[in-house]
C-alpha positions as a Markdown table, in Angstrom:
| # | Residue | x | y | z |
|---|---|---|---|---|
| 1 | Met | -59.4 | -11.3 | -9.5 |
| 2 | Phe | -58.8 | -10.0 | -13.2 |
| 3 | His | -55.5 | -11.1 | -12.9 |
| 4 | Ala | -56.2 | -14.5 | -11.0 |
| 5 | Ala | -58.0 | -15.4 | -14.0 |
| 6 | Tyr | -55.9 | -14.7 | -16.2 |
| 7 | Glu | -52.9 | -16.6 | -15.0 |
| 8 | Thr | -55.1 | -19.6 | -14.3 |
| 9 | Asn | -54.1 | -21.1 | -17.8 |
| 10 | Trp | -56.9 | -20.9 | -18.7 |
| 11 | Tyr | -55.6 | -21.3 | -22.9 |
| 12 | Glu | -54.7 | -25.1 | -22.2 |
| 13 | Asn | -58.1 | -26.0 | -21.7 |
| 14 | Ser | -61.0 | -27.0 | -23.5 |
| 15 | Ser | -62.2 | -25.0 | -25.6 |
| 16 | Gln | -66.2 | -24.4 | -23.5 |
| 17 | Ile | -63.6 | -23.5 | -20.4 |
| 18 | Lys | -62.0 | -21.0 | -22.7 |
| 19 | Gln | -65.4 | -19.4 | -23.9 |
| 20 | Leu | -66.4 | -18.9 | -19.5 |
| 21 | Thr | -63.1 | -18.3 | -18.5 |
| 22 | Arg | -63.1 | -14.7 | -22.0 |
| 23 | Ile | -66.4 | -14.3 | -20.4 |
| 24 | Met | -65.6 | -14.0 | -16.7 |
| 25 | Ile | -62.7 | -11.7 | -17.8 |
| 26 | Met | -64.8 | -9.4 | -19.3 |
| 27 | Arg | -66.9 | -9.0 | -17.1 |
| 28 | Val | -65.0 | -8.1 | -14.6 |
| 29 | Ser | -63.1 | -5.1 | -15.6 |
| 30 | Lys | -65.9 | -3.6 | -15.6 |
| 31 | Pro | -65.9 | -1.6 | -12.7 |
| 32 | Val | -69.3 | -1.9 | -10.5 |
| 33 | Glu | -71.1 | 1.0 | -9.9 |
| 34 | Ala | -74.7 | 0.6 | -8.8 |
| 35 | Lys | -77.9 | 2.6 | -10.6 |
| 36 | Ala | -79.0 | 5.3 | -7.0 |
| 37 | Gly | -82.1 | 6.4 | -9.2 |
| 38 | Leu | -81.6 | 9.5 | -10.0 |
| 39 | Met | -79.1 | 10.4 | -8.5 |
| 40 | Gly | -77.3 | 8.5 | -11.4 |
| 41 | Thr | -74.5 | 5.2 | -11.3 |
| 42 | Ile | -73.1 | 5.7 | -7.5 |
| 43 | Asp | -69.0 | 4.1 | -7.3 |
| 44 | Leu | -67.8 | 1.8 | -4.7 |
| 45 | Pro | -65.6 | 4.9 | -3.1 |
| 46 | Leu | -68.5 | 6.8 | -3.5 |
| 47 | Phe | -70.7 | 4.1 | -1.9 |
| 48 | Ala | -67.6 | 3.7 | 1.1 |
| 49 | Ser | -68.2 | 7.6 | 1.1 |
| 50 | Ile | -72.5 | 7.7 | 1.8 |
| 51 | Met | -72.1 | 4.3 | 4.3 |
| 52 | Arg | -69.7 | 6.8 | 6.1 |
| 53 | Thr | -71.7 | 9.6 | 6.9 |
| 54 | Ala | -74.2 | 7.9 | 7.3 |
| 55 | Tyr | -73.0 | 5.4 | 10.0 |
| 56 | Ser | -71.1 | 9.1 | 11.8 |
| 57 | Tyr | -75.4 | 10.3 | 11.7 |
| 58 | Leu | -76.6 | 7.8 | 13.5 |
| 59 | Thr | -73.4 | 7.0 | 15.9 |
| 60 | Leu | -74.2 | 10.9 | 17.0 |
| 61 | Leu | -78.6 | 10.4 | 17.3 |
| 62 | Lys | -77.3 | 6.6 | 19.2 |
| 63 | Gln | -75.8 | 8.9 | 21.8 |
| 64 | Met | -78.1 | 12.0 | 21.6 |
| 65 | Gln | -80.7 | 9.5 | 22.8 |
| 66 | Glu | -78.9 | 7.4 | 25.2 |
| 67 | Asp | -77.4 | 11.3 | 26.5 |
| 68 | Ala | -81.5 | 12.5 | 26.6 |
| 69 | Glu | -82.4 | 9.4 | 28.5 |
| 70 | Ser | -79.5 | 9.9 | 31.0 |
| 71 | Thr | -80.0 | 13.2 | 32.5 |
């Protein structure tokens, strides 16, 4: 997103557009983080890993439930 915003020839626009584009470029330069209570911040790779693990456990529990119901 940073590169797309920078490559729009923002410097050829009005001063208001220049300022808004600079603000947008500064904001998208920061990495995305989420607060996780007492654990601190979670970045995107860690969040993705947590979600994959949770989905794996959910799938395992669902399979175990289906196996128990069929017996």
